[in-house]
Rosetta silent file (secondary structure, phi, psi, omega in degrees, C-alpha in Angstrom):
SEQUENCE: MRKKMRFTPLTKAVFAVGSFVRGQAFGIAVLLCAAAALIFPEAFLSWGGVKLTSLVVPAIQMIMFGMGTTLAPADFVRVVKRPWAVGIGVGLQFLIMPLVGLALAKICGFPPELAAGCVLVGSVAGGTASNVIAFLAKADVALSVTMTCCSTLLSPFVTPVAMKVLAGCFIEIDVLKMMVEILKVVVVPIAAGAVVHYIFRRQFARHKSVCDRALSILSMTGICFTIIAITAPCRSVLSSAGPLLVAAAIAHNVTGYVGGYWVTRLTRRFTHLGETEARTVAIEVGMQNSGLASALAVGLLGSAVTALPANIFSIWMDFSGSLIANWWGRHPVTDDSDRASSRS
SCORE:     score description
SCORE:     0.000 S_00000001
   1 L     0.000  130.711 -175.931   36.604  -46.772   22.550 S_00000001
   2 L   -67.388  136.102  175.013   33.139  -47.427   21.108 S_00000001
   3 L   -84.326  142.322 -177.481   32.775  -47.712   17.397 S_00000001
   4 L   -75.475  132.006 -175.514   30.255  -45.393   15.818 S_00000001
   5 L   -67.256  140.833  173.466   27.213  -47.182   14.433 S_00000001
   6 L  -112.475  128.121  176.546   26.818  -47.185   10.684 S_00000001
   7 L  -101.490  138.610 -176.629   23.389  -47.361    9.207 S_00000001
   8 L   -78.752  164.318  178.414   22.834  -48.957    5.875 S_00000001
   9 H   -61.178  -36.782  176.685   20.498  -47.087    3.380 S_00000001
  10 H   -66.064  -41.829 -176.042   17.697  -49.703    4.054 S_00000001
  11 H   -73.203  -36.274  175.978   17.951  -49.017    7.882 S_00000001
  12 H   -59.827  -41.476  177.837   17.865  -45.321    7.286 S_00000001
  13 H   -65.650  -33.509  179.643   14.791  -45.672    5.141 S_00000001
  14 H   -65.406  -47.183 -175.777   13.112  -47.726    7.865 S_00000001
  15 H   -70.430  -39.341  171.322   13.807  -45.149   10.539 S_00000001
  16 H   -53.569  -46.717 -178.060   12.523  -42.407    8.160 S_00000001
  17 H   -65.074  -42.098 -177.771    9.375  -44.222    7.563 S_00000001
  18 H   -68.411  -30.762  170.993    8.850  -44.790   11.240 S_00000001
  19 H   -67.610  -33.634 -178.823    9.350  -41.211   12.052 S_00000001
  20 H   -68.013  -42.185 -171.966    6.913  -40.094    9.309 S_00000001
  21 H   -66.639  -39.223  174.943    4.258  -42.556   10.684 S_00000001
  22 H   -65.560  -35.516  176.273    4.583  -41.244   14.198 S_00000001
  23 H   -67.169  -22.129 -174.849    4.355  -37.690   13.085 S_00000001
  24 L  -108.404   12.927 -174.158    1.199  -38.577   11.112 S_00000001
  25 H   -39.259  -57.429 -173.152   -0.305  -40.853   13.781 S_00000001
  26 H   -59.082  -48.813 -175.929   -3.597  -38.792   14.006 S_00000001
  27 H   -67.891  -43.033  178.364   -4.050  -38.322   10.258 S_00000001
  28 H   -58.570  -45.244 -177.650   -3.409  -42.089    9.569 S_00000001
  29 H   -61.822  -34.272  177.908   -5.997  -43.033   12.355 S_00000001
  30 H   -62.751  -49.742 -173.348   -8.582  -40.785   10.588 S_00000001
  31 H   -65.374  -34.919  169.492   -7.932  -42.405    7.258 S_00000001
  32 H   -59.069  -45.780 -179.526   -8.243  -45.890    8.769 S_00000001
  33 H   -64.837  -41.977 -179.365  -11.498  -45.087   10.335 S_00000001
  34 H   -72.158  -37.284  175.186  -12.897  -43.786    7.115 S_00000001
  35 H   -60.226  -40.136  178.112  -11.708  -46.737    5.218 S_00000001
  36 H   -68.997  -38.903  177.516  -13.196  -49.165    7.739 S_00000001
  37 H   -66.302  -32.994 -175.513  -16.673  -47.311    7.473 S_00000001
  38 H   -84.831  -28.421 -174.174  -16.505  -47.593    3.707 S_00000001
  39 H   -86.140  -33.350 -179.350  -15.337  -51.194    3.540 S_00000001
  40 L  -131.144   70.728 -174.984  -17.674  -52.605    6.277 S_00000001
  41 L   -68.116  -34.340 -178.955  -20.474  -49.877    6.374 S_00000001
  42 H   -58.037  -35.777 -170.362  -22.975  -52.394    7.957 S_00000001
  43 H   -77.176    0.485 -173.153  -20.747  -52.809   11.028 S_00000001
  44 H  -127.470    1.377  179.313  -20.982  -48.963   11.768 S_00000001
  45 L   -76.783  -40.933 -177.903  -24.764  -48.199   11.187 S_00000001
  46 E  -152.569  148.118  179.744  -25.894  -49.205   14.565 S_00000001
  47 E  -125.900  130.297 -178.898  -24.603  -50.745   17.823 S_00000001
  48 L    52.467   28.585 -176.416  -27.061  -52.486   20.122 S_00000001
  49 L    85.060   -5.651  178.646  -29.877  -51.134   18.221 S_00000001
  50 E   -98.310  117.011 -179.712  -28.674  -47.558   18.564 S_00000001
  51 E   -67.060  126.467 -178.738  -27.971  -45.693   15.300 S_00000001
  52 H   -54.295  -35.328  178.122  -24.474  -44.220   15.427 S_00000001
  53 H   -55.389  -35.139 -178.097  -25.678  -40.993   13.861 S_00000001
  54 H   -64.672  -13.006 -173.607  -27.796  -40.445   16.828 S_00000001
  55 H  -106.152    0.614  178.820  -24.559  -40.244   18.981 S_00000001
  56 H   -61.662  -48.082  178.559  -22.903  -37.608   16.844 S_00000001
  57 H   -68.024  -46.554  173.819  -24.322  -34.719   18.900 S_00000001
  58 H   -57.674  -32.753  176.800  -23.447  -36.184   22.220 S_00000001
  59 H   -68.738  -35.534  178.464  -19.864  -36.835   20.915 S_00000001
  60 H   -70.889  -42.758  177.072  -19.450  -33.201   20.004 S_00000001
  61 H   -55.880  -42.517  177.317  -20.950  -32.040   23.244 S_00000001
  62 H   -64.315  -35.648  179.107  -18.373  -34.196   25.042 S_00000001
  63 H   -71.971  -43.560 -179.445  -15.499  -32.557   23.068 S_00000001
  64 H   -62.508  -34.329  177.041  -16.930  -29.086   23.667 S_00000001
  65 H   -67.012  -47.991  176.034  -17.180  -29.852   27.468 S_00000001
  66 H   -54.561  -41.228 -176.905  -13.499  -30.965   27.395 S_00000001
  67 H   -73.243  -26.302 -177.559  -12.471  -27.709   25.803 S_00000001
  68 H   -68.129  -36.028  178.078  -14.542  -25.692   28.362 S_00000001
  69 H   -59.054  -20.954 -176.863  -12.306  -27.481   31.107 S_00000001
  70 L   -97.656   -4.989 -175.807   -9.203  -25.897   29.693 S_00000001
  71 L   -73.690  140.551  175.819  -10.600  -22.330   29.604 S_00000001
  72 L  -145.469  155.638  177.743   -9.267  -19.654   32.176 S_00000001
  73 H   -45.861  -31.368 -172.533   -9.616  -15.951   32.480 S_00000001
  74 H   -69.762  -26.314  172.645   -6.260  -15.521   30.878 S_00000001
  75 H   -54.758  -41.549 -177.843   -7.723  -16.901   27.612 S_00000001
  76 H   -79.813  -32.674 -177.049   -9.980  -13.913   27.436 S_00000001
  77 H   -71.472  -19.644  170.070   -7.517  -11.260   28.615 S_00000001
  78 H   -56.694  -32.933 -177.654   -5.469  -12.340   25.492 S_00000001
  79 H   -63.142  -37.494 -175.615   -8.117  -10.935   23.288 S_00000001
  80 H   -74.507  -43.308 -176.591   -7.472   -7.404   24.734 S_00000001
  81 H   -66.251  -37.398 -173.861   -3.764   -7.904   24.671 S_00000001
  82 L  -129.752   67.809 -172.908   -3.476   -9.175   21.053 S_00000001
  83 H   -68.002  -42.388 -173.868   -6.572   -7.744   19.251 S_00000001
  84 H   -59.128  -54.729 -171.292   -4.965   -7.810   15.758 S_00000001
  85 H   -60.169  -47.934 -175.916   -4.025  -11.572   15.810 S_00000001
  86 H   -66.282  -46.867  179.950   -7.472  -12.572   17.226 S_00000001
  87 H   -53.078  -51.855 -178.486   -9.378  -10.157   15.051 S_00000001
  88 H   -69.113  -39.230  177.357   -7.671  -11.373   11.814 S_00000001
  89 H   -61.075  -52.745 -179.544   -7.963  -15.024   12.737 S_00000001
  90 H   -74.809  -26.393  179.217  -11.727  -14.935   13.583 S_00000001
  91 H   -73.143  -37.688 -179.497  -12.525  -12.590   10.821 S_00000001
  92 H   -73.505  -28.697  170.964  -10.919  -14.642    8.175 S_00000001
  93 H   -56.247  -41.396 -174.474  -12.637  -17.754    9.701 S_00000001
  94 L   -96.493   -1.744 -177.868  -16.024  -16.316    9.133 S_00000001
  95 L  -113.229  -58.922 -176.995  -15.272  -14.540    5.853 S_00000001
  96 H   -63.269  -52.736 -159.963  -12.983  -16.780    3.678 S_00000001
  97 H   -74.100  -36.314  169.292  -14.273  -20.176    4.569 S_00000001
  98 H   -71.213  -30.892  173.533  -18.048  -19.713    4.043 S_00000001
  99 H   -70.009  -42.482 -179.142  -17.580  -17.839    0.778 S_00000001
 100 H   -66.255  -39.440  176.027  -15.097  -20.562   -0.530 S_00000001
 101 H   -58.137  -46.551  172.877  -17.524  -23.188    0.519 S_00000001
 102 H   -53.900  -50.481 -176.339  -20.233  -21.561   -1.577 S_00000001
 103 H   -57.738  -49.784 -173.492  -18.013  -20.973   -4.532 S_00000001
 104 H   -63.097  -37.293  175.968  -16.798  -24.652   -4.471 S_00000001
 105 H   -53.609  -50.761 -168.444  -20.497  -25.855   -4.269 S_00000001
 106 H   -77.900  -33.162 -175.333  -21.470  -23.937   -7.261 S_00000001
 107 H   -76.101  -36.805  176.395  -18.329  -24.799   -9.261 S_00000001
 108 H   -77.924  -19.806  176.649  -18.690  -28.605   -8.579 S_00000001
 109 L    74.418   31.688  179.998  -22.418  -28.500   -9.300 S_00000001
 110 L   -58.585  152.970  168.978  -23.326  -30.254   -6.090 S_00000001
 111 L   -71.837  168.822 -174.729  -26.976  -31.160   -5.479 S_00000001
 112 H   -48.326  -50.368 -172.854  -28.727  -29.033   -2.712 S_00000001
 113 H   -61.390  -49.106 -178.693  -27.810  -31.164    0.336 S_00000001
 114 H   -61.436  -39.043 -179.619  -24.235  -31.465   -0.585 S_00000001
 115 H   -61.939  -43.873 -179.155  -24.043  -27.846   -1.577 S_00000001
 116 H   -64.479  -45.782 -178.477  -25.617  -26.734    1.782 S_00000001
 117 H   -62.585  -29.819  173.382  -22.961  -29.103    3.521 S_00000001
 118 H   -62.020  -55.110 -177.926  -20.078  -27.168    1.828 S_00000001
 119 H   -68.184  -32.221  173.443  -21.247  -23.902    3.026 S_00000001
 120 H   -63.386  -38.214  179.468  -22.017  -25.317    6.545 S_00000001
 121 H   -69.629  -24.718 -175.600  -18.551  -26.668    7.070 S_00000001
 122 H   -88.199  -13.109 -173.042  -17.087  -23.296    5.940 S_00000001
 123 H   -97.376  -12.275 -174.567  -19.579  -21.364    8.383 S_00000001
 124 L   -79.111  179.291  175.350  -18.719  -23.022   11.660 S_00000001
 125 L   -77.942  172.548  173.288  -16.081  -21.966   14.149 S_00000001
 126 E   -68.839  142.226 -171.389  -12.497  -23.135   14.264 S_00000001
 127 L   -92.928  158.300 -175.449  -12.009  -26.675   15.603 S_00000001
 128 L   -69.634  -18.272  171.493  -10.211  -27.868   18.786 S_00000001
 129 H   -55.980  -31.658 -175.363   -7.960  -29.864   16.457 S_00000001
 130 H   -67.421  -27.471  174.469   -6.252  -26.785   15.511 S_00000001
 131 H   -62.666  -45.843  179.033   -4.979  -26.310   19.089 S_00000001
 132 H   -67.327  -33.636  176.160   -3.346  -29.654   18.958 S_00000001
 133 H   -71.384  -30.504  177.202   -1.805  -28.974   15.469 S_00000001
 134 H   -68.497  -43.625  178.535   -0.552  -25.526   16.723 S_00000001
 135 H   -60.699  -48.820 -178.830    1.180  -27.354   19.626 S_00000001
 136 H   -71.069  -25.558  176.873    2.814  -29.923   17.319 S_00000001
 137 L   -89.011    6.613 -179.539    3.841  -27.304   14.883 S_00000001
 138 L    56.732   33.020  175.476    5.398  -25.255   17.616 S_00000001
 139 L   -89.142 -150.569 -175.515    3.223  -22.222   16.839 S_00000001
 140 L   -95.944   86.243 -169.637    1.356  -20.058   19.389 S_00000001
 141 H   -62.988  -46.256  179.741   -0.894  -22.472   21.319 S_00000001
 142 H   -59.930  -39.029 -178.839   -2.310  -19.797   23.601 S_00000001
 143 H   -70.581  -48.131  175.447   -3.209  -17.660   20.613 S_00000001
 144 H   -50.130  -51.088  176.836   -4.804  -20.677   18.933 S_00000001
 145 H   -58.131  -44.547  179.500   -6.913  -21.488   21.960 S_00000001
 146 H   -62.551  -49.866  171.985   -8.020  -17.865   22.197 S_00000001
 147 H   -56.354  -38.922  170.760   -9.027  -17.750   18.653 S_00000001
 148 H   -61.413  -43.778 -176.191  -10.945  -21.009   18.783 S_00000001
 149 H   -67.049  -45.509 -179.916  -12.758  -19.926   21.955 S_00000001
 150 H   -63.687  -41.351  179.897  -13.814  -16.571   20.326 S_00000001
 151 H   -68.058  -33.162 -177.034  -14.921  -17.969   16.995 S_00000001
 152 H   -64.168  -49.386  174.971  -16.793  -20.679   18.947 S_00000001
 153 H   -68.985  -21.178  175.789  -18.679  -18.210   21.223 S_00000001
 154 H   -86.530  -25.641 -175.215  -19.524  -16.200   18.158 S_00000001
 155 H   -47.656  -45.233 -170.116  -20.749  -19.200   16.123 S_00000001
 156 H   -63.749  -15.462  179.326  -24.342  -19.291   17.575 S_00000001
 157 H  -104.034  -42.121  176.681  -24.843  -15.776   15.929 S_00000001
 158 H   -75.152  -40.810 -175.035  -22.677  -15.948   12.867 S_00000001
 159 H   -62.425  -47.425 -176.443  -23.149  -19.443   11.628 S_00000001
 160 H   -60.747  -39.977 -176.914  -26.994  -19.309   11.347 S_00000001
 161 H   -72.503  -40.746  175.989  -26.855  -15.940    9.522 S_00000001
 162 H   -61.139  -42.347  174.413  -24.115  -17.109    7.148 S_00000001
 163 H   -56.138  -53.121 -171.293  -26.146  -20.295    6.449 S_00000001
 164 H   -69.340  -39.202  172.337  -29.350  -18.343    5.772 S_00000001
 165 H   -64.486  -50.842 -167.823  -27.584  -15.857    3.380 S_00000001
 166 H   -98.166  -23.276 -176.613  -25.358  -18.232    1.494 S_00000001
 167 L  -108.758  -13.489 -179.849  -27.169  -21.707    1.789 S_00000001
 168 L   -50.167  -25.283 -174.607  -30.725  -20.479    1.833 S_00000001
 169 L   -81.261  -16.288 -176.657  -30.970  -20.992   -1.875 S_00000001
 170 L   -93.176  -52.732  179.192  -30.159  -24.713   -1.360 S_00000001
 171 L  -131.347  176.776  177.744  -32.196  -25.797    1.667 S_00000001
 172 L   -88.937  129.378 -178.399  -34.582  -24.152    4.142 S_00000001
 173 L  -121.921  119.973  174.090  -32.657  -22.603    7.080 S_00000001
 174 L   -96.479  102.089 -171.777  -34.402  -21.683   10.323 S_00000001
 175 H   -58.014  -46.927 -173.034  -31.972  -19.046   11.815 S_00000001
 176 H   -65.917  -40.214 -175.047  -33.558  -19.253   15.400 S_00000001
 177 H   -68.787  -40.072 -179.771  -33.578  -23.086   15.521 S_00000001
 178 H   -66.682  -43.874 -179.426  -29.901  -23.191   14.429 S_00000001
 179 H   -55.350  -49.247 -174.772  -28.906  -20.547   17.151 S_00000001
 180 H   -66.374  -38.972 -179.532  -30.653  -22.729   19.811 S_00000001
 181 H   -68.536  -47.385  176.624  -29.000  -25.884   18.442 S_00000001
 182 H   -61.390  -36.458  172.220  -25.558  -24.350   18.477 S_00000001
 183 H   -58.663  -40.417 -173.692  -26.082  -22.964   21.948 S_00000001
 184 H   -70.520  -46.334 -168.923  -27.206  -26.525   23.044 S_00000001
 185 H   -77.879  -36.557 -167.010  -24.307  -28.311   21.219 S_00000001
 186 H  -113.764  -64.480 -158.743  -21.454  -25.790   21.838 S_00000001
 187 H   -66.255  -52.562 -170.884  -22.007  -22.885   24.353 S_00000001
 188 H   -53.160  -55.780 -178.211  -23.811  -24.984   27.130 S_00000001
 189 H   -58.533  -37.728 -179.792  -21.097  -27.778   27.287 S_00000001
 190 H   -63.228  -47.871 -178.700  -18.317  -25.206   27.093 S_00000001
 191 H   -63.367  -42.025  177.377  -19.860  -23.184   30.014 S_00000001
 192 H   -59.694  -40.464 -178.306  -20.366  -26.357   31.985 S_00000001
 193 H   -68.936  -38.526  177.421  -16.676  -27.420   31.395 S_00000001
 194 H   -61.164  -38.788 -173.975  -15.571  -23.822   32.415 S_00000001
 195 H   -67.705  -44.491  174.935  -17.506  -24.079   35.667 S_00000001
 196 H   -58.134  -35.257  175.507  -15.950  -27.423   36.414 S_00000001
 197 H   -66.366  -39.897 -177.875  -12.539  -25.997   35.653 S_00000001
 198 H   -68.471  -44.933 -177.501  -13.168  -23.071   38.073 S_00000001
 199 H   -57.189  -47.298 -172.984  -14.434  -25.372   40.909 S_00000001
 200 L  -111.405   31.893 -177.189  -11.314  -27.718   40.563 S_00000001
 201 H   -53.846  -41.961 -178.577   -8.855  -25.103   39.264 S_00000001
 202 H   -58.570  -48.501 -177.287   -6.147  -26.048   41.731 S_00000001
 203 H   -70.251  -24.112 -171.470   -6.304  -29.703   40.621 S_00000001
 204 H   -80.108  -37.562 -176.181   -6.362  -28.823   36.926 S_00000001
 205 H   -64.862  -44.301 -175.910   -3.231  -26.555   37.531 S_00000001
 206 H   -70.731  -21.002 -171.631   -1.463  -29.347   39.307 S_00000001
 207 L  -131.235   35.126  177.192   -2.087  -31.932   36.676 S_00000001
 208 H   -45.694  -50.845 -171.558   -2.079  -29.616   33.531 S_00000001
 209 H   -67.194  -35.583 -179.019   -0.063  -31.896   31.325 S_00000001
 210 H   -72.449  -36.505  177.147   -2.183  -34.978   32.064 S_00000001
 211 H   -63.490  -49.005 -177.216   -5.406  -32.859   31.456 S_00000001
 212 H   -62.474  -41.390 -179.429   -4.117  -31.453   28.128 S_00000001
 213 H   -69.272  -38.504  174.782   -3.228  -35.021   27.022 S_00000001
 214 H   -61.947  -37.605  173.238   -6.570  -36.324   28.054 S_00000001
 215 H   -66.600  -38.991  176.285   -8.335  -33.619   26.138 S_00000001
 216 H   -57.033  -48.607  175.326   -6.268  -34.366   23.020 S_00000001
 217 H   -56.874  -47.017 -177.705   -7.275  -37.969   23.255 S_00000001
 218 H   -56.295  -47.617 -175.763  -10.919  -37.051   23.924 S_00000001
 219 H   -67.366  -47.864 -179.142  -11.025  -34.770   20.849 S_00000001
 220 H   -53.377  -52.229 -178.155   -9.205  -37.328   18.577 S_00000001
 221 H   -55.759  -42.369 -177.261  -11.636  -40.069   19.733 S_00000001
 222 H   -72.599  -32.134  178.460  -14.653  -38.003   19.073 S_00000001
 223 H   -69.015  -46.714  178.041  -13.463  -36.935   15.663 S_00000001
 224 H   -59.168  -36.851  178.762  -12.785  -40.488   14.747 S_00000001
 225 H   -63.542  -52.159 -179.030  -16.231  -41.577   15.967 S_00000001
 226 H   -56.228  -40.967 -177.207  -17.936  -38.900   13.992 S_00000001
 227 H   -67.076  -38.586  176.605  -16.160  -39.807   10.855 S_00000001
 228 H   -63.974  -40.754 -175.203  -17.200  -43.360   11.134 S_00000001
 229 H   -63.150  -43.973  179.127  -20.679  -42.558   12.149 S_00000001
 230 H   -88.858  -20.208 -177.515  -21.356  -40.318    9.113 S_00000001
 231 H   -76.870  -42.598 -169.680  -19.286  -42.160    6.451 S_00000001
 232 H   -58.395  -44.228 -178.299  -20.954  -45.531    6.831 S_00000001
 233 H   -87.407    5.446 -178.641  -24.491  -44.650    5.866 S_00000001
 234 H  -119.757   25.003 -177.791  -23.394  -42.328    2.977 S_00000001
 235 H   -57.383  -50.740 -175.524  -21.296  -44.966    1.187 S_00000001
 236 H   -56.837  -42.336  175.282  -23.625  -44.716   -1.950 S_00000001
 237 H   -63.099  -44.166  177.686  -23.303  -40.970   -2.158 S_00000001
 238 H   -67.397  -24.952 -179.927  -19.544  -41.193   -1.892 S_00000001
 239 H   -63.064  -32.072 -162.135  -19.395  -43.765   -4.702 S_00000001
 240 H  -100.997  -47.539 -178.891  -20.987  -41.151   -7.066 S_00000001
 241 H  -108.706    8.528 -173.548  -19.662  -37.743   -5.698 S_00000001
 242 H   -53.914  -61.865 -179.241  -16.651  -38.897   -3.747 S_00000001
 243 H   -44.744  -50.462 -178.169  -13.901  -37.579   -6.102 S_00000001
 244 H   -64.909  -36.535 -174.723  -15.446  -34.179   -6.438 S_00000001
 245 H   -71.479  -39.086  176.306  -16.119  -33.941   -2.670 S_00000001
 246 H   -60.516  -45.692 -179.050  -12.476  -34.793   -1.947 S_00000001
 247 H   -65.134  -36.310  176.753  -11.225  -32.231   -4.412 S_00000001
 248 H   -66.180  -49.290  176.776  -13.602  -29.588   -2.960 S_00000001
 249 H   -57.358  -43.904  176.516  -12.382  -30.471    0.725 S_00000001
 250 H   -66.461  -43.003 -175.248   -8.668  -30.137   -0.246 S_00000001
 251 H   -61.596  -46.044  176.803   -9.397  -26.896   -2.137 S_00000001
 252 H   -56.162  -55.543 -177.901  -11.369  -25.565    0.877 S_00000001
 253 H   -67.929  -47.471 -174.194   -8.816  -26.501    3.555 S_00000001
 254 H   -64.716  -38.897 -179.833   -5.697  -25.278    1.495 S_00000001
 255 H   -58.864  -39.480  177.312   -7.446  -22.010    0.767 S_00000001
 256 H   -63.012  -44.952  178.136   -7.901  -21.459    4.506 S_00000001
 257 H   -68.755  -40.437 -173.306   -4.270  -22.099    5.273 S_00000001
 258 H   -67.672  -45.889 -172.575   -2.881  -19.981    2.420 S_00000001
 259 H   -67.821  -47.700  179.527   -5.362  -17.024    3.120 S_00000001
 260 H   -49.859  -59.330 -179.947   -4.789  -17.121    6.930 S_00000001
 261 H   -53.704  -52.049 -174.562   -0.999  -17.177    6.430 S_00000001
 262 H   -73.360  -30.967  176.229   -0.621  -14.578    3.761 S_00000001
 263 H   -73.086  -32.246  176.726   -3.111  -12.069    5.009 S_00000001
 264 H   -68.624  -42.507  174.993   -1.344  -12.119    8.334 S_00000001
 265 H   -67.996  -36.185 -178.415    2.076  -11.648    6.666 S_00000001
 266 H   -73.234  -24.878 -177.895    0.827   -8.993    4.379 S_00000001
 267 L   -96.433    3.927 -171.018   -0.560   -6.933    7.162 S_00000001
 268 H   -66.716  -13.702  178.912    2.462   -7.183    9.450 S_00000001
 269 H   -70.624  -32.935  179.388    3.652   -3.566    8.944 S_00000001
 270 H  -114.265   -4.751 -178.594    0.809   -2.208   10.975 S_00000001
 271 H  -101.732  -21.531 -178.502   -0.221   -5.272   12.966 S_00000001
 272 L    56.185   42.850  176.057    3.329   -6.074   14.010 S_00000001
 273 L  -103.458  135.279 -168.826    2.621   -9.813   13.781 S_00000001
 274 L  -101.724 -164.476  179.754    5.473  -12.095   13.101 S_00000001
 275 H   -69.239  -28.507  168.512    5.875  -15.581   11.464 S_00000001
 276 H   -57.949  -48.961  175.697    4.731  -17.384   14.500 S_00000001
 277 H   -56.774  -41.520 -175.823    1.424  -15.528   14.466 S_00000001
 278 H   -64.518  -42.756 -176.196    1.037  -16.146   10.752 S_00000001
 279 H   -68.687  -35.186 -177.781    1.479  -19.956   11.055 S_00000001
 280 H   -66.725  -51.347 -178.075   -1.052  -19.942   14.043 S_00000001
 281 H   -59.124  -38.067  177.580   -3.732  -18.048   12.098 S_00000001
 282 H   -58.503  -44.335 -175.138   -3.158  -20.297    9.048 S_00000001
 283 H   -67.920  -39.871 -175.053   -3.732  -23.300   11.076 S_00000001
 284 H   -75.136  -37.239 -178.433   -6.797  -21.729   12.818 S_00000001
 285 H   -79.339  -33.129 -173.381   -8.583  -20.533    9.639 S_00000001
 286 H   -78.784  -26.609 -176.476   -7.805  -23.749    7.679 S_00000001
 287 L  -102.521  103.369 -178.233   -9.119  -26.112   10.382 S_00000001
 288 E   -93.057  173.562  176.540  -12.816  -25.957   11.052 S_00000001
 289 L   -85.309   69.661 -177.493  -15.008  -27.479   13.544 S_00000001
 290 H   -60.046  -26.296  175.517  -16.297  -30.092   11.173 S_00000001
 291 H   -70.828  -31.656  171.938  -17.775  -32.097   14.081 S_00000001
 292 H   -63.749  -47.931  171.140  -20.082  -29.217   14.866 S_00000001
 293 H   -45.268  -52.227  175.766  -21.003  -29.167   11.228 S_00000001
 294 H   -50.766  -47.990 -173.093  -21.740  -32.750   11.259 S_00000001
 295 H   -63.562  -43.971 -179.853  -23.777  -32.379   14.449 S_00000001
 296 H   -68.561  -40.507 -179.171  -25.906  -29.503   12.984 S_00000001
 297 H   -67.455  -40.890 -176.486  -26.522  -31.428    9.774 S_00000001
 298 H   -87.226  -39.870 -171.887  -27.715  -34.635   11.533 S_00000001
 299 H   -75.472  -42.901 -178.015  -29.237  -33.091   14.675 S_00000001
 300 H   -92.410  -57.500  178.510  -30.940  -30.014   13.107 S_00000001
 301 H   -78.719  -27.936  176.942  -31.212  -30.600    9.357 S_00000001
 302 L    75.879   31.946 -173.115  -31.755  -34.368    9.717 S_00000001
 303 L  -138.887  111.966  174.559  -29.537  -35.171    6.831 S_00000001
 304 H   -68.102  -30.161 -179.970  -26.338  -37.447    6.932 S_00000001
 305 H   -62.436  -54.091 -176.609  -25.754  -36.399    3.176 S_00000001
 306 H   -58.014  -20.943  178.300  -25.434  -32.742    4.318 S_00000001
 307 H   -83.517  -22.663 -171.431  -22.860  -33.873    6.981 S_00000001
 308 H   -62.371  -47.129  177.183  -20.753  -35.669    4.298 S_00000001
 309 H   -55.273  -33.443  175.320  -18.790  -32.570    3.048 S_00000001
 310 H   -66.788  -38.633 -178.305  -17.884  -31.840    6.717 S_00000001
 311 H   -65.089  -44.694  174.311  -16.889  -35.473    7.178 S_00000001
 312 H   -68.959  -28.283  177.918  -14.632  -35.426    4.024 S_00000001
 313 H   -69.640  -47.375 -178.707  -13.219  -32.071    5.091 S_00000001
 314 H   -57.931  -31.018 -178.717  -12.308  -33.527    8.526 S_00000001
 315 H   -70.615  -49.087  175.338  -10.580  -36.446    7.082 S_00000001
 316 H   -70.842  -35.493 -177.886   -8.386  -34.341    4.926 S_00000001
 317 H   -64.096  -41.960  175.676   -7.999  -31.549    7.379 S_00000001
 318 H   -64.833  -36.284 -177.641   -6.672  -33.887   10.008 S_00000001
 319 H   -76.321  -51.601 -175.472   -4.330  -35.531    7.629 S_00000001
 320 H   -59.078  -43.483 -179.552   -3.157  -32.096    6.071 S_00000001
 321 H   -57.943  -37.456 -179.904   -2.806  -30.611    9.699 S_00000001
 322 H   -64.220  -47.553 -179.279   -0.499  -33.655   10.606 S_00000001
 323 H   -59.530  -44.296 -177.742    1.606  -32.858    7.554 S_00000001
 324 H   -70.653  -35.271 -176.925    1.948  -29.121    8.450 S_00000001
 325 H   -67.254  -29.134 -174.218    2.582  -29.818   12.096 S_00000001
 326 H   -68.054  -43.653 -172.499    5.307  -32.303   10.996 S_00000001
 327 H   -78.707  -43.417 -179.385    6.928  -29.752    8.622 S_00000001
 328 H   -76.751  -30.337  175.291    6.720  -26.606   10.751 S_00000001
 329 H   -60.721  -34.808  178.844    7.655  -28.590   13.897 S_00000001
 330 H   -85.107   -9.106 -177.888   10.905  -29.514   12.220 S_00000001
 331 L  -121.478   56.296 -174.345   11.409  -25.864   10.968 S_00000001
 332 L   -59.468  165.299 -175.020   10.527  -23.827   14.210 S_00000001
 333 L   -98.171  129.607  176.126   10.663  -20.088   14.070 S_00000001
 334 L   -84.402  158.633 -176.560   13.691  -18.584   16.026 S_00000001
 335 H   -64.908  -29.334 -177.986   13.059  -15.629   18.248 S_00000001
 336 H   -69.963  -51.544 -179.153   15.471  -13.486   16.162 S_00000001
 337 H   -57.425  -38.775 -170.390   13.740  -14.282   12.776 S_00000001
 338 H   -60.486  -57.433 -174.677   10.283  -13.800   14.460 S_00000001
 339 H   -62.874  -32.467  175.376   11.120  -10.403   15.740 S_00000001
 340 H   -57.319  -45.016 -172.974   12.825   -9.393   12.420 S_00000001
 341 H   -70.739  -39.296  178.840    9.573  -10.281   10.683 S_00000001
 342 H   -61.515  -42.402  179.648    7.468   -8.260   13.108 S_00000001
 343 H   -77.471  -23.524 -177.929    9.540   -5.114   12.606 S_00000001
 344 L   -65.846    0.000    0.000    9.842   -5.372    8.866 S_00000001
């Protein structure tokens, strides 16, 4: 008869640390990229004579193309089948986050470029990272993808107007130019990806798990590259406004999580949405497409400083998302409790 293995407190602690590190792998990778850009900024300003900031837009286009390859007609059918969940998620995305960004910019007294950056990161659509976090958190991935898709397709119209109304007092905003830029950075690559998905739909269906994993790696790589490219040239700005920017990013992100979760929970009597939907909406509202905000700041506004709030937001968002995914993933919603919460 085999003896049962006994673990010492030290061994248990090592296993616990290892488990934590695996669960936070993406968040840790993001922090390491930011640290590398701050410690060795000269190494990440240009490669082969090409400025890394000039590659931010192509990197985001690559991520958007990858997102497009995952889209199918069923993603749009879910909008009709679950209008309350999608409506609340997308509505809060474009209501809470821009206003909170403006409030934080004024409270912190940021200079115009940084203030506009706070509003910008709050005015963009939900990010593809939310879909990854929803999967790890055992939330409703299909709903998360649908909300991300809807907010992304609405962003060419909503984001420029929100920026004009809320950030126009900080910097000059050309609504038409911003619409065209978002169409170029977001909608065109997504449409191209959707066409590729349709043409090769059988191959995508046959290798779905591989494609999903490849998209996750593509998104994470693009996010890490964007963080490095924006952080390196803004080291001096970070040295002076860094603590305030970090505090603003944390407050912005947490407000999105809390607002998304509790609005969904408080409206459950007439929306019939349960705990799973509340968690999914919280993740979706709290996690912005900070890469798109960086691309707009660099490609349209020509300012790496304006992209900095989005960059700091992205670093914290990915880390906090990993924490949430780890916690909710360990405490999944049971079918019974979810149905009970929907009926109550």
